[in-house]
PQR file of N, CA, C, O and H, with PARSE charges and radii, in Angstrom:
ATOM      1  N   MET A   1      42.366 -12.434   9.844 -0.4000 1.5000
ATOM      2  CA  MET A   1      41.188 -13.228  10.097 -0.0000 2.0000
ATOM      3  C   MET A   1      40.252 -12.457  11.038  0.5500 1.7000
ATOM      4  O   MET A   1      40.705 -11.755  11.942 -0.5500 1.4000
ATOM      5  N   LEU A   2      38.968 -12.599  10.815 -0.4000 1.5000
ATOM      6  CA  LEU A   2      37.970 -11.913  11.635 -0.0000 2.0000
ATOM      7  C   LEU A   2      37.808 -12.615  12.978  0.5500 1.7000
ATOM      8  O   LEU A   2      37.846 -13.841  13.080 -0.5500 1.4000
ATOM      9  H   LEU A   2      38.599 -13.169  10.081  0.4000 1.0000
ATOM     10  N   GLY A   3      37.626 -11.783  14.004 -0.4000 1.5000
ATOM     11  CA  GLY A   3      37.376 -12.336  15.326 -0.0000 2.0000
ATOM     12  C   GLY A   3      35.900 -12.630  15.517  0.5500 1.7000
ATOM     13  O   GLY A   3      35.066 -12.282  14.681 -0.5500 1.4000
ATOM     14  H   GLY A   3      37.595 -10.787  13.920  0.4000 1.0000
ATOM     15  N   PHE A   4      35.596 -13.269  16.619 -0.4000 1.5000
ATOM     16  CA  PHE A   4      34.215 -13.641  16.927 -0.0000 2.0000
ATOM     17  C   PHE A   4      33.298 -12.424  16.971  0.5500 1.7000
ATOM     18  O   PHE A   4      32.183 -12.479  16.453 -0.5500 1.4000
ATOM     19  H   PHE A   4      36.273 -13.552  17.298  0.4000 1.0000
ATOM     20  N   ASP A   5      33.745 -11.325  17.580 -0.4000 1.5000
ATOM     21  CA  ASP A   5      32.909 -10.122  17.701 -0.0000 2.0000
ATOM     22  C   ASP A   5      32.574  -9.530  16.336  0.5500 1.7000
ATOM     23  O   ASP A   5      31.439  -9.120  16.093 -0.5500 1.4000
ATOM     24  H   ASP A   5      34.651 -11.280  18.001  0.4000 1.0000
ATOM     25  N   GLU A   6      33.567  -9.486  15.446 -0.4000 1.5000
ATOM     26  CA  GLU A   6      33.325  -8.941  14.106 -0.0000 2.0000
ATOM     27  C   GLU A   6      32.333  -9.804  13.334  0.5500 1.7000
ATOM     28  O   GLU A   6      31.462  -9.285  12.635 -0.5500 1.4000
ATOM     29  H   GLU A   6      34.489  -9.819  15.643  0.4000 1.0000
ATOM     30  N   ILE A   7      32.468 -11.120  13.461 -0.4000 1.5000
ATOM     31  CA  ILE A   7      31.546 -12.027  12.779 -0.0000 2.0000
ATOM     32  C   ILE A   7      30.137 -11.868  13.350  0.5500 1.7000
ATOM     33  O   ILE A   7      29.166 -11.823  12.594 -0.5500 1.4000
ATOM     34  H   ILE A   7      33.176 -11.541  14.028  0.4000 1.0000
ATOM     35  N   ALA A   8      30.019 -11.784  14.658 -0.4000 1.5000
ATOM     36  CA  ALA A   8      28.705 -11.615  15.294 -0.0000 2.0000
ATOM     37  C   ALA A   8      28.063 -10.304  14.849  0.5500 1.7000
ATOM     38  O   ALA A   8      26.857 -10.259  14.607 -0.5500 1.4000
ATOM     39  H   ALA A   8      30.807 -11.821  15.272  0.4000 1.0000
ATOM     40  N   GLN A   9      28.853  -9.239  14.739 -0.4000 1.5000
ATOM     41  CA  GLN A   9      28.316  -7.946  14.293 -0.0000 2.0000
ATOM     42  C   GLN A   9      27.867  -8.030  12.836  0.5500 1.7000
ATOM     43  O   GLN A   9      26.826  -7.481  12.475 -0.5500 1.4000
ATOM     44  H   GLN A   9      29.833  -9.275  14.936  0.4000 1.0000
ATOM     45  N   ALA A  10      28.641  -8.709  12.004 -0.4000 1.5000
ATOM     46  CA  ALA A  10      28.269  -8.857  10.594 -0.0000 2.0000
ATOM     47  C   ALA A  10      26.981  -9.668  10.457  0.5500 1.7000
ATOM     48  O   ALA A  10      26.122  -9.344   9.637 -0.5500 1.4000
ATOM     49  H   ALA A  10      29.486  -9.155  12.297  0.4000 1.0000
ATOM     50  N   VAL A  11      26.854 -10.706  11.252 -0.4000 1.5000
ATOM     51  CA  VAL A  11      25.639 -11.523  11.225 -0.0000 2.0000
ATOM     52  C   VAL A  11      24.445 -10.689  11.672  0.5500 1.7000
ATOM     53  O   VAL A  11      23.372 -10.782  11.076 -0.5500 1.4000
ATOM     54  H   VAL A  11      27.552 -10.969  11.919  0.4000 1.0000
ATOM     55  N   GLU A  12      24.612  -9.888  12.697 -0.4000 1.5000
ATOM     56  CA  GLU A  12      23.531  -9.029  13.190 -0.0000 2.0000
ATOM     57  C   GLU A  12      23.140  -7.984  12.143  0.5500 1.7000
ATOM     58  O   GLU A  12      21.953  -7.723  11.949 -0.5500 1.4000
ATOM     59  H   GLU A  12      25.484  -9.812  13.182  0.4000 1.0000
ATOM     60  N   ARG A  13      24.123  -7.386  11.469 -0.4000 1.5000
ATOM     61  CA  ARG A  13      23.823  -6.407  10.407 -0.0000 2.0000
ATOM     62  C   ARG A  13      23.055  -7.078   9.274  0.5500 1.7000
ATOM     63  O   ARG A  13      22.105  -6.508   8.739 -0.5500 1.4000
ATOM     64  H   ARG A  13      25.087  -7.598  11.628  0.4000 1.0000
ATOM     65  N   ARG A  14      23.469  -8.290   8.910 -0.4000 1.5000
ATOM     66  CA  ARG A  14      22.777  -9.018   7.844 -0.0000 2.0000
ATOM     67  C   ARG A  14      21.345  -9.329   8.274  0.5500 1.7000
ATOM     68  O   ARG A  14      20.412  -9.166   7.487 -0.5500 1.4000
ATOM     69  H   ARG A  14      24.241  -8.753   9.344  0.4000 1.0000
ATOM     70  N   ARG A  15      21.167  -9.768   9.501 -0.4000 1.5000
ATOM     71  CA  ARG A  15      19.831 -10.080  10.022 -0.0000 2.0000
ATOM     72  C   ARG A  15      18.947  -8.826   9.989  0.5500 1.7000
ATOM     73  O   ARG A  15      17.783  -8.902   9.594 -0.5500 1.4000
ATOM     74  H   ARG A  15      21.925  -9.901  10.141  0.4000 1.0000
ATOM     75  N   ASN A  16      19.484  -7.693  10.394 -0.4000 1.5000
ATOM     76  CA  ASN A  16      18.722  -6.437  10.379 -0.0000 2.0000
ATOM     77  C   ASN A  16      18.374  -6.022   8.953  0.5500 1.7000
ATOM     78  O   ASN A  16      17.268  -5.550   8.691 -0.5500 1.4000
ATOM     79  H   ASN A  16      20.429  -7.631  10.715  0.4000 1.0000
ATOM     80  N   ALA A  17      19.317  -6.199   8.039 -0.4000 1.5000
ATOM     81  CA  ALA A  17      19.060  -5.848   6.644 -0.0000 2.0000
ATOM     82  C   ALA A  17      17.974  -6.746   6.051  0.5500 1.7000
ATOM     83  O   ALA A  17      17.111  -6.271   5.313 -0.5500 1.4000
ATOM     84  H   ALA A  17      20.216  -6.582   8.252  0.4000 1.0000
ATOM     85  N   MET A  18      18.012  -8.031   6.369 -0.4000 1.5000
ATOM     86  CA  MET A  18      16.993  -8.949   5.861 -0.0000 2.0000
ATOM     87  C   MET A  18      15.617  -8.619   6.433  0.5500 1.7000
ATOM     88  O   MET A  18      14.615  -8.718   5.726 -0.5500 1.4000
ATOM     89  H   MET A  18      18.713  -8.417   6.969  0.4000 1.0000
ATOM     90  N   LYS A  19      15.560  -8.233   7.695 -0.4000 1.5000
ATOM     91  CA  LYS A  19      14.284  -7.844   8.312 -0.0000 2.0000
ATOM     92  C   LYS A  19      13.743  -6.584   7.650  0.5500 1.7000
ATOM     93  O   LYS A  19      12.549  -6.491   7.365 -0.5500 1.4000
ATOM     94  H   LYS A  19      16.374  -8.152   8.270  0.4000 1.0000
ATOM     95  N   ALA A  20      14.621  -5.615   7.405 -0.4000 1.5000
ATOM     96  CA  ALA A  20      14.195  -4.384   6.743 -0.0000 2.0000
ATOM     97  C   ALA A  20      13.678  -4.679   5.336  0.5500 1.7000
ATOM     98  O   ALA A  20      12.682  -4.097   4.907 -0.5500 1.4000
ATOM     99  H   ALA A  20      15.590  -5.691   7.637  0.4000 1.0000
ATOM    100  N   LEU A  21      14.345  -5.572   4.623 -0.4000 1.5000
ATOM    101  CA  LEU A  21      13.903  -5.956   3.289 -0.0000 2.0000
ATOM    102  C   LEU A  21      12.550  -6.656   3.347  0.5500 1.7000
ATOM    103  O   LEU A  21      11.671  -6.376   2.532 -0.5500 1.4000
ATOM    104  H   LEU A  21      15.154  -6.044   4.972  0.4000 1.0000
ATOM    105  N   ASP A  22      12.378  -7.557   4.296 -0.4000 1.5000
ATOM    106  CA  ASP A  22      11.112  -8.259   4.464 -0.0000 2.0000
ATOM    107  C   ASP A  22       9.982  -7.277   4.792  0.5500 1.7000
ATOM    108  O   ASP A  22       8.875  -7.404   4.268 -0.5500 1.4000
ATOM    109  H   ASP A  22      13.092  -7.784   4.958  0.4000 1.0000
ATOM    110  N   ASP A  23      10.262  -6.304   5.655 -0.4000 1.5000
ATOM    111  CA  ASP A  23       9.256  -5.285   5.998 -0.0000 2.0000
ATOM    112  C   ASP A  23       8.878  -4.461   4.770  0.5500 1.7000
ATOM    113  O   ASP A  23       7.702  -4.162   4.559 -0.5500 1.4000
ATOM    114  H   ASP A  23      11.162  -6.201   6.080  0.4000 1.0000
ATOM    115  N   ALA A  24       9.869  -4.096   3.963 -0.4000 1.5000
ATOM    116  CA  ALA A  24       9.604  -3.306   2.758 -0.0000 2.0000
ATOM    117  C   ALA A  24       8.764  -4.101   1.763  0.5500 1.7000
ATOM    118  O   ALA A  24       7.854  -3.549   1.144 -0.5500 1.4000
ATOM    119  H   ALA A  24      10.823  -4.339   4.134  0.4000 1.0000
ATOM    120  N   ILE A  25       9.057  -5.380   1.602 -0.4000 1.5000
ATOM    121  CA  ILE A  25       8.270  -6.227   0.700 -0.0000 2.0000
ATOM    122  C   ILE A  25       6.830  -6.322   1.193  0.5500 1.7000
ATOM    123  O   ILE A  25       5.894  -6.248   0.397 -0.5500 1.4000
ATOM    124  H   ILE A  25       9.796  -5.829   2.105  0.4000 1.0000
ATOM    125  N   THR A  26       6.651  -6.486   2.494 -0.4000 1.5000
ATOM    126  CA  THR A  26       5.301  -6.557   3.065 -0.0000 2.0000
ATOM    127  C   THR A  26       4.540  -5.264   2.800  0.5500 1.7000
ATOM    128  O   THR A  26       3.367  -5.304   2.428 -0.5500 1.4000
ATOM    129  H   THR A  26       7.412  -6.547   3.141  0.4000 1.0000
ATOM    130  N   GLU A  27       5.191  -4.119   2.987 -0.4000 1.5000
ATOM    131  CA  GLU A  27       4.536  -2.827   2.724 -0.0000 2.0000
ATOM    132  C   GLU A  27       4.150  -2.695   1.258  0.5500 1.7000
ATOM    133  O   GLU A  27       3.072  -2.191   0.944 -0.5500 1.4000
ATOM    134  H   GLU A  27       6.144  -4.087   3.289  0.4000 1.0000
ATOM    135  N   LEU A  28       5.012  -3.139   0.368 -0.4000 1.5000
ATOM    136  CA  LEU A  28       4.690  -3.084  -1.061 -0.0000 2.0000
ATOM    137  C   LEU A  28       3.514  -3.997  -1.400  0.5500 1.7000
ATOM    138  O   LEU A  28       2.668  -3.637  -2.220 -0.5500 1.4000
ATOM    139  H   LEU A  28       5.888  -3.549   0.623  0.4000 1.0000
ATOM    140  N   GLN A  29       3.452  -5.165  -0.785 -0.4000 1.5000
ATOM    141  CA  GLN A  29       2.333  -6.076  -1.028 -0.0000 2.0000
ATOM    142  C   GLN A  29       1.019  -5.478  -0.530  0.5500 1.7000
ATOM    143  O   GLN A  29      -0.009  -5.610  -1.194 -0.5500 1.4000
ATOM    144  H   GLN A  29       4.139  -5.458  -0.119  0.4000 1.0000
ATOM    145  N   VAL A  30       1.041  -4.831   0.619 -0.4000 1.5000
ATOM    146  CA  VAL A  30      -0.167  -4.178   1.145 -0.0000 2.0000
ATOM    147  C   VAL A  30      -0.590  -3.049   0.212  0.5500 1.7000
ATOM    148  O   VAL A  30      -1.774  -2.907  -0.094 -0.5500 1.4000
ATOM    149  H   VAL A  30       1.876  -4.725   1.158  0.4000 1.0000
ATOM    150  N   ALA A  31       0.364  -2.251  -0.240 -0.4000 1.5000
ATOM    151  CA  ALA A  31       0.049  -1.156  -1.164 -0.0000 2.0000
ATOM    152  C   ALA A  31      -0.524  -1.702  -2.466  0.5500 1.7000
ATOM    153  O   ALA A  31      -1.464  -1.128  -3.015 -0.5500 1.4000
ATOM    154  H   ALA A  31       1.326  -2.367   0.008  0.4000 1.0000
ATOM    155  N   GLN A  32       0.030  -2.799  -2.963 -0.4000 1.5000
ATOM    156  CA  GLN A  32      -0.481  -3.394  -4.202 -0.0000 2.0000
ATOM    157  C   GLN A  32      -1.911  -3.881  -4.018  0.5500 1.7000
ATOM    158  O   GLN A  32      -2.750  -3.691  -4.899 -0.5500 1.4000
ATOM    159  H   GLN A  32       0.794  -3.265  -2.517  0.4000 1.0000
ATOM    160  N   ARG A  33      -2.198  -4.512  -2.870 -0.4000 1.5000
ATOM    161  CA  ARG A  33      -3.568  -4.969  -2.599 -0.0000 2.0000
ATOM    162  C   ARG A  33      -4.532  -3.787  -2.536  0.5500 1.7000
ATOM    163  O   ARG A  33      -5.645  -3.865  -3.056 -0.5500 1.4000
ATOM    164  H   ARG A  33      -1.517  -4.666  -2.154  0.4000 1.0000
ATOM    165  N   LEU A  34      -4.112  -2.692  -1.901 -0.4000 1.5000
ATOM    166  CA  LEU A  34      -4.975  -1.507  -1.834 -0.0000 2.0000
ATOM    167  C   LEU A  34      -5.233  -0.949  -3.228  0.5500 1.7000
ATOM    168  O   LEU A  34      -6.362  -0.578  -3.550 -0.5500 1.4000
ATOM    169  H   LEU A  34      -3.209  -2.628  -1.478  0.4000 1.0000
ATOM    170  N   LEU A  35      -4.196  -0.888  -4.051 -0.4000 1.5000
ATOM    171  CA  LEU A  35      -4.383  -0.406  -5.422 -0.0000 2.0000
ATOM    172  C   LEU A  35      -5.309  -1.328  -6.196  0.5500 1.7000
ATOM    173  O   LEU A  35      -6.173  -0.862  -6.939 -0.5500 1.4000
ATOM    174  H   LEU A  35      -3.279  -1.189  -3.788  0.4000 1.0000
ATOM    175  N   ASP A  36      -5.135  -2.630  -6.027 -0.4000 1.5000
ATOM    176  CA  ASP A  36      -6.022  -3.580  -6.703 -0.0000 2.0000
ATOM    177  C   ASP A  36      -7.460  -3.384  -6.247  0.5500 1.7000
ATOM    178  O   ASP A  36      -8.377  -3.390  -7.068 -0.5500 1.4000
ATOM    179  H   ASP A  36      -4.434  -3.008  -5.423  0.4000 1.0000
ATOM    180  N   ASP A  37      -7.665  -3.210  -4.943 -0.4000 1.5000
ATOM    181  CA  ASP A  37      -9.016  -3.002  -4.414 -0.0000 2.0000
ATOM    182  C   ASP A  37      -9.634  -1.724  -4.961  0.5500 1.7000
ATOM    183  O   ASP A  37     -10.844  -1.665  -5.182 -0.5500 1.4000
ATOM    184  H   ASP A  37      -6.920  -3.205  -4.276  0.4000 1.0000
ATOM    185  N   LEU A  38      -8.823  -0.712  -5.179 -0.4000 1.5000
ATOM    186  CA  LEU A  38      -9.349   0.563  -5.655 -0.0000 2.0000
ATOM    187  C   LEU A  38      -9.640   0.553  -7.152  0.5500 1.7000
ATOM    188  O   LEU A  38     -10.475   1.328  -7.619 -0.5500 1.4000
ATOM    189  H   LEU A  38      -7.840  -0.760  -4.999  0.4000 1.0000
ATOM    190  N   THR A  39      -8.975  -0.299  -7.902 -0.4000 1.5000
ATOM    191  CA  THR A  39      -9.113  -0.249  -9.356 -0.0000 2.0000
ATOM    192  C   THR A  39      -9.897  -1.393  -9.956  0.5500 1.7000
ATOM    193  O   THR A  39     -10.241  -1.340 -11.137 -0.5500 1.4000
ATOM    194  H   THR A  39      -8.297  -0.928  -7.522  0.4000 1.0000
ATOM    195  N   ILE A  40     -10.196  -2.439  -9.174 -0.4000 1.5000
ATOM    196  CA  ILE A  40     -10.934  -3.588  -9.703 -0.0000 2.0000
ATOM    197  C   ILE A  40     -12.427  -3.362  -9.493  0.5500 1.7000
ATOM    198  O   ILE A  40     -12.848  -2.843  -8.459 -0.5500 1.4000
ATOM    199  H   ILE A  40      -9.916  -2.482  -8.215  0.4000 1.0000
ATOM    200  N   GLY A  41     -13.211  -3.752 -10.471 -0.4000 1.5000
ATOM    201  CA  GLY A  41     -14.663  -3.646 -10.341 -0.0000 2.0000
ATOM    202  C   GLY A  41     -15.213  -2.544 -11.224  0.5500 1.7000
ATOM    203  O   GLY A  41     -14.470  -1.731 -11.773 -0.5500 1.4000
ATOM    204  H   GLY A  41     -12.869  -4.174 -11.311  0.4000 1.0000
ATOM    205  N   SER A  42     -16.515  -2.536 -11.346 -0.4000 1.5000
ATOM    206  CA  SER A  42     -17.150  -1.583 -12.247 -0.0000 2.0000
ATOM    207  C   SER A  42     -17.435  -0.246 -11.576  0.5500 1.7000
ATOM    208  O   SER A  42     -17.621   0.754 -12.270 -0.5500 1.4000
ATOM    209  H   SER A  42     -17.119  -3.196 -10.900  0.4000 1.0000
ATOM    210  N   CYS A  43     -17.474  -0.199 -10.251 -0.4000 1.5000
ATOM    211  CA  CYS A  43     -17.744   1.072  -9.591 -0.0000 2.0000
ATOM    212  C   CYS A  43     -16.473   1.585  -8.922  0.5500 1.7000
ATOM    213  O   CYS A  43     -15.686   0.799  -8.394 -0.5500 1.4000
ATOM    214  H   CYS A  43     -17.322  -1.011  -9.687  0.4000 1.0000
ATOM    215  N   PRO A  44     -16.274   2.892  -8.945 -0.5600 1.5000
ATOM    216  CA  PRO A  44     -15.089   3.437  -8.290  0.2800 2.0000
ATOM    217  C   PRO A  44     -15.163   3.234  -6.782  0.5500 1.7000
ATOM    218  O   PRO A  44     -16.251   3.140  -6.215 -0.5500 1.4000
ATOM    219  N   ARG A  45     -14.025   3.168  -6.147 -0.4000 1.5000
ATOM    220  CA  ARG A  45     -13.983   2.973  -4.698 -0.0000 2.0000
ATOM    221  C   ARG A  45     -13.073   4.027  -4.087  0.5500 1.7000
ATOM    222  O   ARG A  45     -12.178   4.556  -4.746 -0.5500 1.4000
ATOM    223  H   ARG A  45     -13.141   3.244  -6.607  0.4000 1.0000
ATOM    224  N   THR A  46     -13.315   4.319  -2.825 -0.4000 1.5000
ATOM    225  CA  THR A  46     -12.485   5.273  -2.108 -0.0000 2.0000
ATOM    226  C   THR A  46     -12.093   4.690  -0.762  0.5500 1.7000
ATOM    227  O   THR A  46     -12.736   3.762  -0.271 -0.5500 1.4000
ATOM    228  H   THR A  46     -14.042   3.890  -2.290  0.4000 1.0000
ATOM    229  N   LEU A  47     -11.058   5.223  -0.175 -0.4000 1.5000
ATOM    230  CA  LEU A  47     -10.657   4.794   1.165 -0.0000 2.0000
ATOM    231  C   LEU A  47     -11.379   5.645   2.192  0.5500 1.7000
ATOM    232  O   LEU A  47     -11.448   6.866   2.055 -0.5500 1.4000
ATOM    233  H   LEU A  47     -10.536   5.977  -0.574  0.4000 1.0000
ATOM    234  N   THR A  48     -11.912   5.014   3.209 -0.4000 1.5000
ATOM    235  CA  THR A  48     -12.533   5.746   4.305 -0.0000 2.0000
ATOM    236  C   THR A  48     -11.427   6.250   5.232  0.5500 1.7000
ATOM    237  O   THR A  48     -10.263   5.882   5.073 -0.5500 1.4000
ATOM    238  H   THR A  48     -11.857   4.022   3.321  0.4000 1.0000
ATOM    239  N   SER A  49     -11.786   7.072   6.176 -0.4000 1.5000
ATOM    240  CA  SER A  49     -10.793   7.594   7.111 -0.0000 2.0000
ATOM    241  C   SER A  49     -10.166   6.486   7.945  0.5500 1.7000
ATOM    242  O   SER A  49      -9.064   6.654   8.467 -0.5500 1.4000
ATOM    243  H   SER A  49     -12.732   7.370   6.305  0.4000 1.0000
ATOM    244  N   ALA A  50     -10.854   5.357   8.075 -0.4000 1.5000
ATOM    245  CA  ALA A  50     -10.311   4.227   8.836 -0.0000 2.0000
ATOM    246  C   ALA A  50      -9.435   3.338   7.958  0.5500 1.7000
ATOM    247  O   ALA A  50      -8.925   2.323   8.433 -0.5500 1.4000
ATOM    248  H   ALA A  50     -11.749   5.221   7.651  0.4000 1.0000
ATOM    249  N   GLY A  51      -9.248   3.702   6.673 -0.4000 1.5000
ATOM    250  CA  GLY A  51      -8.419   2.921   5.784 -0.0000 2.0000
ATOM    251  C   GLY A  51      -9.146   1.776   5.109  0.5500 1.7000
ATOM    252  O   GLY A  51      -8.520   0.944   4.453 -0.5500 1.4000
ATOM    253  H   GLY A  51      -9.662   4.527   6.287  0.4000 1.0000
ATOM    254  N   ARG A  52     -10.467   1.726   5.262 -0.4000 1.5000
ATOM    255  CA  ARG A  52     -11.248   0.669   4.622 -0.0000 2.0000
ATOM    256  C   ARG A  52     -11.682   1.131   3.238  0.5500 1.7000
ATOM    257  O   ARG A  52     -11.811   2.328   2.983 -0.5500 1.4000
ATOM    258  H   ARG A  52     -10.976   2.402   5.794  0.4000 1.0000
ATOM    259  N   VAL A  53     -11.901   0.183   2.361 -0.4000 1.5000
ATOM    260  CA  VAL A  53     -12.352   0.512   1.015 -0.0000 2.0000
ATOM    261  C   VAL A  53     -13.869   0.598   1.023  0.5500 1.7000
ATOM    262  O   VAL A  53     -14.554  -0.330   1.453 -0.5500 1.4000
ATOM    263  H   VAL A  53     -11.797  -0.789   2.569  0.4000 1.0000
ATOM    264  N   ALA A  54     -14.388   1.728   0.539 -0.4000 1.5000
ATOM    265  CA  ALA A  54     -15.835   1.932   0.460 -0.0000 2.0000
ATOM    266  C   ALA A  54     -16.245   1.939  -1.007  0.5500 1.7000
ATOM    267  O   ALA A  54     -15.557   2.528  -1.840 -0.5500 1.4000
ATOM    268  H   ALA A  54     -13.832   2.481   0.189  0.4000 1.0000
ATOM    269  N   ALA A  55     -17.346   1.297  -1.324 -0.4000 1.5000
ATOM    270  CA  ALA A  55     -17.838   1.269  -2.698 -0.0000 2.0000
ATOM    271  C   ALA A  55     -18.435   2.622  -3.053  0.5500 1.7000
ATOM    272  O   ALA A  55     -18.997   3.309  -2.199 -0.5500 1.4000
ATOM    273  H   ALA A  55     -17.905   0.818  -0.647  0.4000 1.0000
ATOM    274  N   GLY A  56     -18.309   2.995  -4.313 -0.4000 1.5000
ATOM    275  CA  GLY A  56     -18.913   4.222  -4.802 -0.0000 2.0000
ATOM    276  C   GLY A  56     -18.053   5.434  -4.543  0.5500 1.7000
ATOM    277  O   GLY A  56     -17.124   5.382  -3.737 -0.5500 1.4000
ATOM    278  H   GLY A  56     -17.853   2.438  -5.006  0.4000 1.0000
ATOM    279  N   PRO A  57     -18.353   6.530  -5.223 -0.5600 1.5000
ATOM    280  CA  PRO A  57     -17.572   7.754  -5.050  0.2800 2.0000
ATOM    281  C   PRO A  57     -17.816   8.376  -3.681  0.5500 1.7000
ATOM    282  O   PRO A  57     -18.888   8.226  -3.095 -0.5500 1.4000
ATOM    283  N   ALA A  58     -16.822   9.061  -3.193 -0.4000 1.5000
ATOM    284  CA  ALA A  58     -16.972   9.758  -1.914 -0.0000 2.0000
ATOM    285  C   ALA A  58     -17.930  10.923  -2.089  0.5500 1.7000
ATOM    286  O   ALA A  58     -17.936  11.583  -3.128 -0.5500 1.4000
ATOM    287  H   ALA A  58     -15.951   9.183  -3.669  0.4000 1.0000
ATOM    288  N   GLU A  59     -18.719  11.165  -1.092 -0.4000 1.5000
ATOM    289  CA  GLU A  59     -19.671  12.268  -1.158 -0.0000 2.0000
ATOM    290  C   GLU A  59     -18.922  13.577  -1.321  0.5500 1.7000
ATOM    291  O   GLU A  59     -17.974  13.862  -0.588 -0.5500 1.4000
ATOM    292  H   GLU A  59     -18.714  10.629  -0.248  0.4000 1.0000
ATOM    293  N   GLY A  60     -19.355  14.366  -2.282 -0.4000 1.5000
ATOM    294  CA  GLY A  60     -18.715  15.648  -2.528 -0.0000 2.0000
ATOM    295  C   GLY A  60     -17.509  15.555  -3.443  0.5500 1.7000
ATOM    296  O   GLY A  60     -16.890  16.575  -3.746 -0.5500 1.4000
ATOM    297  H   GLY A  60     -20.125  14.135  -2.877  0.4000 1.0000
ATOM    298  N   SER A  61     -17.161  14.361  -3.888 -0.4000 1.5000
ATOM    299  CA  SER A  61     -16.015  14.236  -4.789 -0.0000 2.0000
ATOM    300  C   SER A  61     -16.442  14.611  -6.192  0.5500 1.7000
ATOM    301  O   SER A  61     -17.634  14.673  -6.494 -0.5500 1.4000
ATOM    302  H   SER A  61     -17.664  13.532  -3.642  0.4000 1.0000
ATOM    303  N   LEU A  62     -15.469  14.859  -7.043 -0.4000 1.5000
ATOM    304  CA  LEU A  62     -15.776  15.221  -8.422 -0.0000 2.0000
ATOM    305  C   LEU A  62     -16.553  14.118  -9.119  0.5500 1.7000
ATOM    306  O   LEU A  62     -17.457  14.391  -9.909 -0.5500 1.4000
ATOM    307  H   LEU A  62     -14.501  14.808  -6.798  0.4000 1.0000
ATOM    308  N   SER A  63     -16.201  12.862  -8.824 -0.4000 1.5000
ATOM    309  CA  SER A  63     -16.869  11.768  -9.522 -0.0000 2.0000
ATOM    310  C   SER A  63     -18.326  11.607  -9.087  0.5500 1.7000
ATOM    311  O   SER A  63     -19.123  11.019  -9.818 -0.5500 1.4000
ATOM    312  H   SER A  63     -15.467  12.640  -8.182  0.4000 1.0000
ATOM    313  N   SER A  64     -18.687  12.125  -7.897 -0.4000 1.5000
ATOM    314  CA  SER A  64     -20.065  11.958  -7.446 -0.0000 2.0000
ATOM    315  C   SER A  64     -21.016  12.854  -8.230  0.5500 1.7000
ATOM    316  O   SER A  64     -22.214  12.574  -8.289 -0.5500 1.4000
ATOM    317  H   SER A  64     -18.039  12.602  -7.303  0.4000 1.0000
ATOM    318  N   SER A  65     -20.507  13.920  -8.828 -0.4000 1.5000
ATOM    319  CA  SER A  65     -21.379  14.802  -9.588 -0.0000 2.0000
ATOM    320  C   SER A  65     -21.116  14.698 -11.090  0.5500 1.7000
ATOM    321  O   SER A  65     -21.659  15.475 -11.876 -0.5500 1.4000
ATOM    322  H   SER A  65     -19.534  14.147  -8.780  0.4000 1.0000
ATOM    323  N   ALA A  66     -20.289  13.743 -11.482 -0.4000 1.5000
ATOM    324  CA  ALA A  66     -19.988  13.571 -12.898 -0.0000 2.0000
ATOM    325  C   ALA A  66     -21.067  12.736 -13.567  0.5500 1.7000
ATOM    326  O   ALA A  66     -21.663  11.846 -12.960 -0.5500 1.4000
ATOM    327  H   ALA A  66     -19.849  13.112 -10.844  0.4000 1.0000
ATOM    328  N   GLY A  67     -21.297  13.047 -14.824 -0.4000 1.5000
ATOM    329  CA  GLY A  67     -22.255  12.279 -15.609 -0.0000 2.0000
ATOM    330  C   GLY A  67     -21.628  10.997 -16.119  0.5500 1.7000
ATOM    331  O   GLY A  67     -20.497  10.672 -15.761 -0.5500 1.4000
ATOM    332  H   GLY A  67     -20.813  13.769 -15.317  0.4000 1.0000
ATOM    333  N   PRO A  68     -22.363  10.257 -16.964 -0.5600 1.5000
ATOM    334  CA  PRO A  68     -21.861   8.976 -17.462  0.2800 2.0000
ATOM    335  C   PRO A  68     -20.583   9.121 -18.285  0.5500 1.7000
ATOM    336  O   PRO A  68     -19.795   8.181 -18.383 -0.5500 1.4000
ATOM    337  N   ASP A  69     -20.379  10.291 -18.873 -0.4000 1.5000
ATOM    338  CA  ASP A  69     -19.163  10.497 -19.663 -0.0000 2.0000
ATOM    339  C   ASP A  69     -18.021  11.054 -18.819  0.5500 1.7000
ATOM    340  O   ASP A  69     -16.963  11.374 -19.361 -0.5500 1.4000
ATOM    341  H   ASP A  69     -21.019  11.055 -18.793  0.4000 1.0000
ATOM    342  N   GLY A  70     -18.208  11.177 -17.507 -0.4000 1.5000
ATOM    343  CA  GLY A  70     -17.161  11.646 -16.615 -0.0000 2.0000
ATOM    344  C   GLY A  70     -17.075  13.152 -16.494  0.5500 1.7000
ATOM    345  O   GLY A  70     -16.193  13.669 -15.809 -0.5500 1.4000
ATOM    346  H   GLY A  70     -19.068  10.917 -17.066  0.4000 1.0000
ATOM    347  N   VAL A  71     -17.992  13.878 -17.158 -0.4000 1.5000
ATOM    348  CA  VAL A  71     -17.977  15.333 -17.127 -0.0000 2.0000
ATOM    349  C   VAL A  71     -18.956  15.819 -16.073  0.5500 1.7000
ATOM    350  O   VAL A  71     -20.083  15.334 -15.980 -0.5500 1.4000
ATOM    351  H   VAL A  71     -18.710  13.459 -17.715  0.4000 1.0000
ATOM    352  N   ARG A  72     -18.508  16.789 -15.280 -0.4000 1.5000
ATOM    353  CA  ARG A  72     -19.399  17.333 -14.256 -0.0000 2.0000
ATOM    354  C   ARG A  72     -20.524  18.124 -14.892  0.5500 1.7000
ATOM    355  O   ARG A  72     -20.321  18.825 -15.883 -0.5500 1.4000
ATOM    356  H   ARG A  72     -17.592  17.183 -15.357  0.4000 1.0000
ATOM    357  N   ALA A  73     -21.695  18.010 -14.325 -0.4000 1.5000
ATOM    358  CA  ALA A  73     -22.868  18.724 -14.855 -0.0000 2.0000
ATOM    359  C   ALA A  73     -22.890  20.154 -14.352  0.5500 1.7000
ATOM    360  O   ALA A  73     -23.798  20.913 -14.689 -0.5500 1.4000
ATOM    361  H   ALA A  73     -21.860  17.440 -13.520  0.4000 1.0000
TER
END
């Protein structure tokens, strides 16, 4: 039979594992929202250095000099 210390350690390990799982799910949800923000809408979007989504192509990017067919001029 398990003693009190072993049970307490098992409960703590389970609690830590659940927290790690919850953190991973939160990170995946944030990543999914960022992907949705980048791919939804008619104009392309880019991330700024502060992690914010900016409308339109980044200055100097390939898409900023591409024509309507996506080919650079």
